[in-house]
N, C-alpha and C positions, 0 to 999 in steps of 0.2 A: 733412289730408284729412278726418279724422273730425270736426273742429270745423266745417268748412265744410258737412258733410253731415248735420247734425242733422235730426230730423223736422220742424223749423220751416222748413227750406229750401223756397223757392218750388218747388212741384211742377211747375209749368209750365216753369220753367227747367231742372229736373232731367231731365225726359223728352225734352228736346232733345239731351241728351248721348248718346253712343254707349252701347249696352247694356253693353259691357265696362267702361266707366267707372262706370256705375251699379252694376255688380257689385262693383267695387273699393270703392265707397262702402258698400255693404251689408256687405261683409266687414270693413270697418274699424270699424263701429259695434258697440256692445255689443248683446246679443241683443234686449233690449226695444226699443231704438231701431230696430234693423234690422227687427223684426217690424212695428213701427208704420209705418215707411217702406214696407215691402212692401205693407201694407194700402192705403196711399194710392196706391201705384203700381197696385195691382189695380183700384181704383176708376176710375183713368184708363186701364184696359186696357193697361198698360205694364209688367206684372210678369213676363210669360213670358220675354221675351228676356234680361233681366238674370239671371234664375235659371238659364237655360241657359248663361250665361257663367261662373257660379260653379263652384267645386268641388262635386261631387255631394253630399258629406257635409254641407257648409255649407248648401247650398241645401235639403237635406232637413230639417235642423234648423229652418230658418225656416218652411218649408212646413208642418211638423207643428204649428206654433203657430197656424195659421189654422184656421177651421172647415172641415170636410171638403167642403162644397159649394163654397166659394171655392177650396180647393186643387184640386178636380177641374176647375174652370173654368180655372184657370191652366194646369194640365197639358194640357188639351185644345188650348191655343194654343201649346204648345211643340213643337219638332221631336221626332219620335218617339224618336230615339236619345238626345236629351238627357233626355226625360221618363223613359225606361227607366232611364238611369243614376241619376236622382234616386230613382225608385221602389225601386231595388235597395238603397238605403240606409235604407228605412223598414221597420218591423216588418210581417210578413206580414198581420196583421189590419188594419193601416192601409191597406196596398196593396189588399186585398180591398174594403174600404169605399169607397176612392176610385174604384176601377174600377167598382164598382156604380153610381156616380153619373154615369158617362160614357155617351155614346151607345154603342149596342151595337157599331157598327163600330169606334169608337175603342178601346173596352175590349178587343175581340177582337184588334185590331192590337197594342196594348201587351202584352196577355197572351201573345201568340205571341212577341214579342221578348223578354219576360222569361224565356221558357223556354230561350233559348240561353245557354250559359255566357258570363259577362261578359268573359272573356279570349279570346273567339273572334271571327271575322268576323261571325257572326250577332249577337253581343252588341254590336258596334260599328255595325251597319248601320242605315240608315233605309229604311223601306218606301215612302217617298214618291219613287217613281221613274217616269220617263216611259217607258212601253212603247208601241211603235207597231207596226202591222202591216207586214209586208214588202211588201205590194201597194199600200200607201198612197203617193200621190205626194208629192213634196217640198213642193208648195204646200199640200196638205192637212195635211201634218205640221207645217208652220209654224203653221197655224191652230190645230192641236191644242196645240202648245206655248204659244201665246198664251193659250189657254183654261185651261191647268193651271199656268202659270208661278208663280202666287202660292202654290200649295200644294206645288209640287215642291221637293225638297231642293236640287237644282241643275238648270239647263238647259244646262250646258256640253256635256252629252252626252245623247243619246237612244238608247234601246235597242230593237232590232227583235226581235220575238218572233212565234212562230206561234200558232195557236189554242189550244194547250195551255200556253202561257206559256214554251215552250222558247226560250232565248236563241239567236238566229240571228246577230246582229251588232250593232255599235255605230256610231253616227253622231256626229261632232262638229258643233257648231252652225255652224262655218265651212263644212264640206262641205255642210250642208243649205242654207245661205243662197246658196251659189254654184252650186248645182245648178239645171238647168232646171226650171221649175215642174211639168212633166208627167213628170219622171223618177221611176220607182218607187224606193222606198227600197232594194229588193233590189239595184239596180244601183250604188248609191253607198255602201252600208254596208261596214264592215270585218268580215269573217266570222271573222278570227283574233283576236278580242277577248281581252285578258288578263282572266281572271276569278279571283275569290276563292271557293274552296269554303267553304260556310257554317261548317264545322268548323275552318277554318284558325286557328292560334294568332295572337293579335294582334301578337306580335313578328314573325312571318313576314309578316303583312299589312303592317307598317311597312317591312320589307325590300323587299317587292314594290313599294310606292309609291316607295321610294328608287331602285329599279332602273329603273322605267319612267317616273317623273316625270309621272304622271297626276294630275289634280285629283280624279277620282273613279273607282272601279272597281266593276263589278257583282258581286253575290254570288249564287251559284247553289247548288242542292241537288245530290244525287247523280245526278239525272236531267237536270241542266243547265237546270232551270227557274229563271227569274229571280225572286229573292226580294227584292232590294233593292240598295242601293248603300252603299259606305263612301266618305266624302269626306275630303279632305286635312286638314280641321280636326280631325276625330276622330283621324287618324293622328298629328298633331302632339301631341295630348294623350297618346297612347300613348307616343310617344318621350320626352316630358317625364317621364311617370310612371315609365317604365323606367329612365331616366337617374337620377332621384331615388332610386328603389328600390335600384339598383345602388350608388350612392354611399353610401347609408346602410348597406347590407350590407357594403361594404368597410370601413366604419367600425365594424362590429360591432353593428349594429342588426338583429337577426334578422328582425323583422317587416317591415323596409323602410319603417317609418313612424315618424316622430318630428318634431314641429313645434317650432320655437324657442319658441313661446308656450304650449306644453302645460304643465299643472301639473307641479311636480317629481315628485309621486308617480307620474304617468303615465309620465314618462321613465324613472324608476328601474325601474318594472315592465318596461319594454321592454328596458332595457340590462343590468340586474343579472344575470339568469340566464346570459347569454353571458359576462359578466365572471367569474362564479363558475366556469364551465366552463374558462375560460382559465387560472385559477389552478391547476386540476388538471393541465391540459396542460403548464404551465410548470414543474410540479414535476419533470418529467423532466430539465430543465436543471439545477435545483437538485441533483438526484441526481448528475449528472455532476460538478458542482463539488465536491460533498462527497467524492468519491473522490480528489480531489487536494488535500485540506486540508493534508497534510504539505508538499507543494511550495509552496503559498501561504504557509505559516508559515515555511518555510526562506528563501524569497526573496520578500518581500512586494511588491517592485516589479512582480512578474508580475501582481498583481491590478489594477494601474493601467490595464493595456491591455485587460482583459476586457470592460468596457462598450463600448469602441471596436470590438473584434472582433464582439461581438454586434450592435451597432447597424449596422455595415456589412453584415453578413449580411442583416439585414432590409431595408436600402436596396436592395441588389442584387436580392434576391428580389422586392421590390415593383415594380421596373422591369420585370422579366421577366413578373410577374403581370399588370401593367397592359396590356402588349402582347398577351399571350395572351387575357385576358378580353375585351378590346375586339374582338379578331379573332373570337372565338366569338360575341360579342353581335351583331356586324354580319353574321355568316355568311360571313366572309372565309376562315376556316380550319375544318377539321374533323378528326376523329380520324385520318383517313388522312394528314394533314399532320404528325402528331406526330414521326415520325423525322427529317424535314427540320428541324423546329423545334428538336429536341434537338441536332442537329448544329450548327445556327446558334448556340444558346445556349452550347454547349460552347466554340466558338471565341470568342464574346463574353467568356465567363468567363475563358478562358485569357489573352486579351489584356489585359482590364481587370484581372484578378488580378495579372498580371505587373507592370503599372504601379503598382497600389496596393501590392503587396508591396514593390517597390523603395522607394516613397515612405515607407511606415511603417517599413521596415527602416532607412533612413537617419535618420529622425527618432528612432527608439528608440536607435540607436547614439550619436547626438549628445547626447541627453538623459541617458542612463544610462551612457554611455561603456563599453558592453559590446557589442562587435561580434557576439558569439554570440547575445545576446539580440535584437539587431536582426534577425539571420538567422532566428531562431525566429519572431519576430513577422511578418516578411515572408512566410515560407512559410505560416504559419497564415492570414494574411489572403488570400493568393493562393488557397489551397485553399478557404477559405470562400467566396470570390467565385465560383469555379467551381461549387461545390455549390449555392450560392444561385441562380445563373442556371439551372442544370439543374432544380432543384426548382421555381422559379417558372414555368418554361416548361412543365413536365409536369403539375403538380397540377391546374390548371383542366380539362385534358382528362380526367384520371382521375376527378375528381369529376363532371364532366358525363356520363362514361360510366356512372358508378354511379347516375345519376339525382339527384345532389345539386347544390345551387346553387354554381357555381364562385366567384361573387363573395362569398358568405358564408363558405365553408369554406376557401378557398385561403390567405387572408392569415395567419390565426393558425397554421395547420399549417406553412406555408412558413417563417414566422418561427421557430417552434420547431425545425424540422429544421435551419435555418441556424444557430441558436444551438448546437444539439447538435454540428454539424460543426465550427463555428468554435471554440467554447470547448473542445470535446473535443480537437481537433487542437492548439490552442495549449497547453493544459495538458499534453497528452501529450508534445509535443516538449520543453516546459520541464522536465518530469520526467526525460525521457531525457537531457537535457544538464545536469541539476541539478548534478552534481559539478563541472562546468566553469564554472558561472555563480555559484555561491554565494560 
């Protein structure tokens, strides 16, 4: 892709492509080539849409290389929500300079959007919304839509407001087209519109879209005045970002950000502090093992199953964690559901632990020809499985209750607790039956 999309590429051929494809080409080039291509796109008035399709941080890096007048011109042709995402990645002095070069109305609009937290409905919304009077007829409303269609974020829905801008209802394009021309909008609008409070967290916004399956939803302030709309494309971005962030946090990247092509020193800076913390956390397991050195020295074959017991505790906890964290993330379960979840995980742990205990007990008996050792291993693995399931099911809710990130905190803590239970139980039983196994 990168070889195909050098700055020598025929620009007339390039701008016939979808903006998302052009965005991929820009992202694949090195910075100098990408900036040069962006300048050529700007001269053909084709730079705004591809920049809006790029990741905001990547788009901001390219835009910062243009002169401020050109940058302001490109931003003025972007969708307001995309422009705000890009501006949020630039230094404040650069943002102020660019805004000063825009028309007063555009600068005011972007400045107001920048004031909203980026992780809220206000930070996601676009102010390019079609607002119509309740007394307007269907015929007049269609004429109005035709007039503003080019500038509107979407015309799948129109919103009915009073003279103060208070949202009264919503109209689908289908309802409007099928209505008699002289029908007032008040008669065909839906007054029970689903709305997004401007302060709603973006994860809750995504859950609302998932629940109601709308293409766009209106954003209102505390007085129910219409401020803008959030569209499905912005929600898809949120879902992708949250899924990526959660996956990285589960892998131990505290910032929730790490790119495969980042320089090694950047990745080390993001990963190393957490790994150093885990060393200290896992010292507790080392401390437990050190208490049973005499047992390990007396019957060395006990040490051969310690990694298996520890690994299985982590696996069982990881399964329970994944179910609990996903349930919390999609809003399917809450703190009030914890007792039922614990009861369920207890039963899962008992059944799975029984099967796994019998399995490892038989294997240990056959390999070492010591039935008592097989019994100890089986009981230890069964108990470990029960403890791991309960720990994995509980910790995400506990950390969420404490205001901590369940995806980040639960994995290492659950693994450590599982290791403590498993290895402690295994070595404790081995010590108790030492005279009969040595």
